[in-house]
C-alpha positions as CSV (number, residue, x, y, z in Angstrom):
1,M,-12.3,-11.2,55.8
2,I,-15.9,-10.6,56.8
3,D,-16.9,-10.4,60.5
4,L,-20.4,-9.9,61.7
5,Q,-20.2,-9.2,65.4
6,N,-23.4,-9.5,67.3
7,I,-25.5,-7.6,64.7
8,S,-29.2,-6.9,65.1
9,K,-31.4,-4.8,62.8
10,I,-34.7,-3.5,64.2
11,Y,-37.3,-1.7,62.2
12,K,-40.0,0.5,63.8
13,T,-43.4,-0.3,62.3
14,K,-47.0,0.8,63.2
15,N,-47.4,-2.5,64.9
16,G,-44.3,-2.2,67.0
17,E,-40.7,-3.2,66.6
18,L,-39.7,-5.8,63.9
19,K,-36.4,-7.5,64.5
20,A,-35.3,-8.6,61.1
21,V,-31.8,-9.7,62.1
22,D,-31.3,-10.9,65.7
23,Q,-27.9,-11.1,67.4
24,V,-26.0,-12.7,64.4
25,N,-22.3,-13.6,64.6
26,L,-20.6,-14.9,61.5
27,S,-17.0,-15.0,60.3
28,I,-16.4,-15.6,56.6
29,K,-12.8,-16.3,55.4
30,Q,-10.9,-14.8,52.5
31,G,-11.5,-16.6,49.3
32,E,-14.3,-19.0,50.4
33,I,-17.7,-19.4,49.0
34,Y,-20.2,-18.9,52.0
35,G,-23.9,-19.6,51.8
36,I,-26.7,-18.0,53.9
37,I,-29.9,-20.0,53.5
38,G,-33.4,-19.5,54.8
39,Y,-37.0,-19.3,53.8
40,S,-38.9,-16.1,53.0
41,G,-38.9,-13.8,56.0
42,A,-35.8,-15.3,57.6
43,G,-33.8,-12.1,57.4
44,K,-31.6,-12.9,54.4
45,S,-32.5,-9.7,52.4
46,T,-31.7,-7.6,55.4
47,M,-28.5,-9.4,55.9
48,I,-27.2,-8.7,52.4
49,R,-28.1,-5.0,52.7
50,L,-26.0,-5.0,56.0
51,L,-23.2,-6.6,54.1
52,N,-23.1,-4.1,51.4
53,G,-23.6,-1.0,53.6
54,L,-27.1,-0.2,52.3
55,E,-28.3,-0.6,55.9
56,K,-26.7,0.0,59.2
57,P,-27.2,-2.4,62.0
58,T,-29.1,-1.2,65.0
59,V,-26.6,-3.0,67.2
60,G,-23.2,-4.6,66.3
61,S,-20.5,-4.2,63.7
62,V,-20.0,-5.3,60.1
63,I,-16.3,-5.6,59.4
64,I,-15.1,-6.3,55.9
65,N,-11.4,-6.6,55.3
66,G,-10.6,-4.7,58.4
67,N,-13.1,-1.8,57.7
68,D,-16.1,-1.4,59.9
69,I,-18.7,-0.4,57.2
70,S,-21.4,-0.2,59.9
71,K,-19.7,2.9,61.3
72,A,-18.5,4.4,58.0
73,S,-20.2,7.3,56.1
74,G,-19.6,9.6,53.2
75,K,-16.5,8.9,51.1
76,K,-15.2,6.2,53.4
77,L,-18.5,4.2,53.0
78,R,-18.5,4.9,49.2
79,D,-14.9,3.6,49.0
80,A,-15.7,0.5,51.0
81,R,-18.7,-0.3,49.0
82,Q,-16.7,-0.2,45.7
83,K,-15.0,-3.3,46.9
84,I,-18.3,-5.1,47.4
85,S,-20.2,-6.1,44.3
86,M,-23.6,-7.7,43.8
87,I,-25.4,-10.0,41.4
88,F,-29.2,-10.1,41.4
89,Q,-32.1,-12.5,40.9
90,H,-33.5,-10.4,38.0
91,F,-30.1,-9.4,36.6
92,N,-30.7,-5.5,36.8
93,L,-29.1,-4.9,33.4
94,L,-29.4,-1.7,31.4
95,W,-31.7,-2.8,28.5
96,S,-30.6,0.1,26.2
97,R,-27.0,-0.9,26.4
98,T,-25.1,-3.8,24.9
99,V,-23.3,-6.5,26.8
100,E,-20.0,-4.5,26.5
101,E,-21.6,-1.3,27.6
102,N,-23.3,-2.9,30.6
103,I,-20.0,-4.4,31.8
104,A,-18.3,-1.1,31.1
105,F,-20.8,1.0,33.1
106,P,-19.2,0.7,36.6
107,L,-15.8,1.4,35.0
108,E,-17.2,4.7,33.5
109,I,-18.5,5.7,36.9
110,A,-15.1,5.1,38.3
111,G,-13.4,7.3,35.7
112,V,-11.5,4.5,34.0
113,S,-10.1,5.6,30.5
114,K,-11.9,4.3,27.4
115,E,-8.9,2.2,26.4
116,Q,-8.6,0.6,29.8
117,R,-12.3,0.0,29.8
118,A,-12.3,-1.8,26.5
119,K,-9.4,-4.0,27.6
120,R,-11.1,-4.9,30.9
121,V,-14.5,-5.6,29.2
122,E,-12.7,-8.0,26.8
123,E,-11.2,-9.8,29.6
124,L,-14.4,-10.2,31.5
125,I,-16.4,-11.3,28.5
126,E,-13.9,-14.1,28.0
127,L,-13.9,-15.0,31.7
128,V,-17.7,-15.4,31.9
129,G,-18.0,-17.3,28.5
130,L,-19.7,-14.7,26.4
131,A,-17.1,-14.4,23.5
132,G,-18.9,-13.0,20.4
133,R,-21.9,-11.6,22.3
134,G,-20.4,-8.3,23.2
135,K,-22.5,-6.3,20.8
136,A,-25.9,-8.0,21.8
137,Y,-28.5,-6.4,23.9
138,P,-30.0,-8.0,26.9
139,S,-33.3,-8.8,25.1
140,Q,-31.2,-11.0,22.7
141,L,-29.8,-13.1,25.5
142,S,-31.0,-16.1,27.5
143,G,-31.5,-15.9,31.2
144,G,-28.1,-17.6,31.9
145,Q,-26.4,-15.2,29.5
146,K,-28.0,-12.2,31.2
147,Q,-26.6,-13.5,34.6
148,R,-23.2,-14.0,33.0
149,V,-23.3,-10.3,32.1
150,G,-24.3,-9.4,35.6
151,I,-21.4,-11.4,37.0
152,A,-19.0,-9.7,34.5
153,R,-20.3,-6.3,35.4
154,A,-19.9,-7.1,39.2
155,L,-16.3,-8.0,38.6
156,A,-15.4,-5.0,36.6
157,N,-13.9,-3.0,39.4
158,N,-11.9,-6.0,40.9
159,P,-14.1,-6.3,44.1
160,E,-13.0,-8.1,47.2
161,V,-16.4,-9.5,47.9
162,L,-19.1,-10.7,45.6
163,L,-22.7,-10.9,46.9
164,G,-25.3,-13.0,45.3
165,D,-28.9,-12.2,46.1
166,E,-30.9,-15.3,45.0
167,A,-28.8,-15.1,41.9
168,T,-30.0,-18.4,40.3
169,S,-33.7,-18.3,41.5
170,A,-35.0,-17.1,38.1
171,L,-33.1,-19.8,36.1
172,D,-33.9,-23.3,35.1
173,P,-31.9,-26.2,36.8
174,E,-29.5,-26.7,34.0
175,T,-28.7,-23.0,33.7
176,T,-28.5,-22.7,37.4
177,D,-25.8,-25.4,37.5
178,S,-23.8,-23.6,34.7
179,I,-23.9,-20.3,36.6
180,L,-22.8,-22.0,39.9
181,E,-19.9,-23.7,38.0
182,L,-18.9,-20.3,36.6
183,L,-18.9,-18.8,40.1
184,L,-16.8,-21.7,41.4
185,D,-14.4,-21.3,38.5
186,I,-14.0,-17.5,39.2
187,N,-13.5,-18.3,42.9
188,K,-10.7,-20.7,42.1
189,K,-9.1,-18.5,39.5
190,I,-8.9,-15.2,41.4
191,G,-9.6,-16.2,45.0
192,L,-12.7,-13.9,45.2
193,T,-14.7,-14.2,48.4
194,I,-18.4,-15.0,47.4
195,V,-21.4,-14.8,49.8
196,L,-24.6,-16.3,48.4
197,I,-28.0,-15.6,49.8
198,T,-30.5,-18.3,48.8
199,H,-33.4,-20.4,49.7
200,E,-32.2,-23.4,47.5
201,M,-30.2,-26.1,49.2
202,H,-29.0,-27.2,45.9
203,V,-27.0,-23.9,45.6
204,I,-25.3,-24.6,49.0
205,R,-24.6,-28.2,48.1
206,K,-23.2,-27.4,44.7
207,I,-20.4,-24.8,45.5
208,C,-20.4,-23.6,49.1
209,D,-17.6,-24.3,51.6
210,R,-19.6,-23.3,54.6
211,V,-23.2,-22.4,55.4
212,A,-25.4,-20.5,57.9
213,V,-29.0,-21.4,58.2
214,M,-31.4,-18.5,59.2
215,E,-34.8,-18.5,60.7
216,A,-36.8,-15.5,62.1
217,G,-33.7,-13.3,61.9
218,K,-31.4,-15.7,63.8
219,V,-28.6,-18.0,62.7
220,V,-29.8,-21.3,64.0
221,E,-27.0,-23.4,62.6
222,Q,-23.7,-22.8,60.8
223,G,-20.6,-24.7,59.9
224,E,-18.9,-26.6,57.0
225,V,-21.5,-27.8,54.5
226,L,-20.7,-31.5,54.8
227,Q,-20.7,-31.3,58.6
228,V,-24.1,-29.6,58.6
229,F,-25.5,-31.9,56.0
230,Q,-24.2,-34.9,58.0
231,N,-25.7,-34.0,61.2
232,P,-28.4,-31.2,60.9
233,Q,-29.6,-30.1,64.3
234,A,-32.3,-27.5,63.8
235,P,-35.7,-28.6,62.4
236,I,-35.4,-26.1,59.6
237,T,-32.0,-27.5,58.5
238,K,-33.6,-30.9,58.4
239,N,-36.3,-29.5,56.2
240,F,-33.7,-28.1,53.8
241,M,-31.9,-31.4,53.9
242,A,-35.0,-33.2,52.6
243,Q,-34.6,-31.2,49.4
244,I,-31.4,-33.0,48.5
245,S,-31.7,-36.3,50.2
246,G,-34.8,-37.4,48.1
247,E,-37.2,-37.3,51.0
248,T,-40.0,-36.0,48.8
249,Q,-43.7,-36.5,49.4
250,E,-43.5,-39.4,46.8
251,I,-40.7,-41.1,48.8
252,Q,-42.5,-40.7,52.1
253,A,-45.7,-42.3,50.4
254,S,-43.4,-45.1,49.2
255,L,-42.0,-45.6,52.8
256,E,-45.5,-45.7,54.2
257,Q,-46.4,-48.4,51.7
258,I,-43.3,-50.3,52.6
259,L,-44.2,-50.1,56.3
260,A,-47.6,-51.4,55.5
261,N,-46.3,-54.3,53.4
262,Y,-43.5,-55.3,55.9
263,P,-45.0,-55.2,59.4
264,S,-41.8,-56.9,60.8
265,G,-38.2,-55.8,60.7
266,R,-37.2,-52.2,60.5
267,I,-37.1,-49.4,57.9
268,V,-33.7,-47.6,58.5
269,K,-32.4,-44.4,57.0
270,L,-28.6,-44.6,56.4
271,G,-26.4,-41.5,56.0
272,F,-23.0,-41.8,54.2
273,V,-20.6,-39.0,54.1
274,G,-17.2,-38.7,52.2
275,Q,-15.3,-42.0,51.9
276,T,-18.1,-44.0,53.5
277,T,-20.2,-43.7,50.3
278,E,-17.5,-45.9,48.6
279,Q,-17.4,-48.7,51.3
280,P,-19.4,-51.8,50.7
281,V,-20.9,-51.8,54.1
282,I,-24.2,-53.2,53.1
283,S,-22.7,-56.3,51.6
284,Q,-20.6,-56.7,54.7
285,I,-23.5,-56.7,57.1
286,I,-25.5,-59.1,54.9
287,K,-22.6,-61.6,54.9
288,Q,-21.8,-61.0,58.6
289,F,-25.3,-61.3,60.1
290,D,-28.4,-63.3,59.6
291,I,-30.4,-60.5,58.1
292,V,-32.2,-59.7,54.8
293,V,-31.7,-56.1,53.5
294,N,-33.9,-54.6,50.8
295,I,-33.0,-51.2,49.5
296,V,-36.0,-49.0,49.3
297,H,-34.6,-45.7,48.0
298,G,-31.1,-44.2,47.6
299,K,-29.4,-41.1,46.4
300,I,-25.9,-39.6,46.4
301,S,-25.2,-35.9,46.1
302,N,-21.9,-34.3,45.7
303,T,-20.7,-31.3,47.8
304,T,-17.5,-29.2,47.5
305,S,-16.2,-31.2,50.5
306,G,-17.1,-34.7,49.3
307,P,-20.1,-36.9,48.5
308,L,-23.2,-37.3,50.7
309,G,-25.3,-40.3,50.4
310,T,-28.8,-41.3,51.8
311,L,-30.2,-44.8,51.7
312,F,-33.4,-46.1,52.9
313,V,-33.4,-49.8,53.7
314,H,-35.8,-52.6,55.1
315,I,-33.9,-55.0,57.4
316,E,-35.5,-58.3,58.3
317,G,-34.1,-60.4,61.1
318,S,-34.0,-60.9,64.8
319,N,-33.6,-57.8,67.1
320,D,-30.2,-58.9,68.2
321,Q,-28.9,-59.5,64.6
322,I,-30.3,-56.2,63.4
323,N,-28.8,-54.2,66.4
324,A,-25.4,-55.9,65.8
325,A,-25.6,-54.9,62.1
326,L,-26.5,-51.4,63.0
327,E,-23.5,-51.2,65.4
328,V,-21.2,-52.3,62.7
329,L,-22.6,-49.5,60.4
330,A,-22.0,-46.9,63.1
331,Q,-18.4,-48.2,63.5
332,H,-18.0,-47.4,59.7
333,K,-19.3,-43.9,60.5
334,V,-22.6,-44.6,58.8
335,Q,-25.4,-42.6,60.4
336,T,-28.4,-44.8,61.2
337,E,-32.0,-43.7,62.0
338,V,-34.8,-46.3,62.6
339,I,-37.9,-44.7,61.0
340,G,-40.3,-47.6,61.2
341,H,-40.9,-50.7,63.4
342,D,-38.9,-51.9,66.4
């Protein structure tokens, strides 16, 4: 559906060349929700402008549904961009127009008749859960409702691709979840390909099928969300993982206190993925080996591919018994990482 083939984007500045995107290769499948995550300056904003044709790569090709939009111009580019819609962090609504009029705006530009516009607007208002709010103005809506209008407007012309540029960053956590659930529902109902640009790992965890992690213009890691979460390779990915695994400063302080209080034994981080989160493996190793296990901290997060669990435990016992217990955990596909004491 979307193929980014060795694309780079280089800007010329007074201080020399700035490589905003550096030799990126990505393939996004039809109908999937794909996340691109990175901190500020990673190249995400440039990536989205390359995807919607607002920027052309210095090198490489951007192919969407068989069309190389990086080579297109004029009418061909305009036609291609009509199939690519966007939702924005700050909604970008027309404040002097009602909800209905905002949603109808792209249909007006496309020359759709008034009768067809009214029918399509009614369908979209129902789809995004804004029934009864069609006559309201943006100033009368909550942040979540404004983003629902933005989503409805983006869907007006039946796009093939929906791009989200930090679409939930301005929303509170509860509203963020409701918008993400709406996007997931739309994806399931109409099979729309969705690409989300974000710096929030929660967005990736909640609805994305696959993810690419960007840093300094490069994609440093990519793959299915659960696989990337299970075995992050790049340091930046591990930093993002800390957002959802509960490894906050408070937890780190607690672990340091535990290490101080328990000079013997080991503090071990356990990673559970998919069905392993439901297996009573801790009970098993306690029964099987002469060890004492204290649970320090634990958290389970759900992804679209299955649950992901993280558990910090203190294990007391002989080295042989602890090693044997960790081997059993590994046999059950539980990831283990000793983070204190040997």
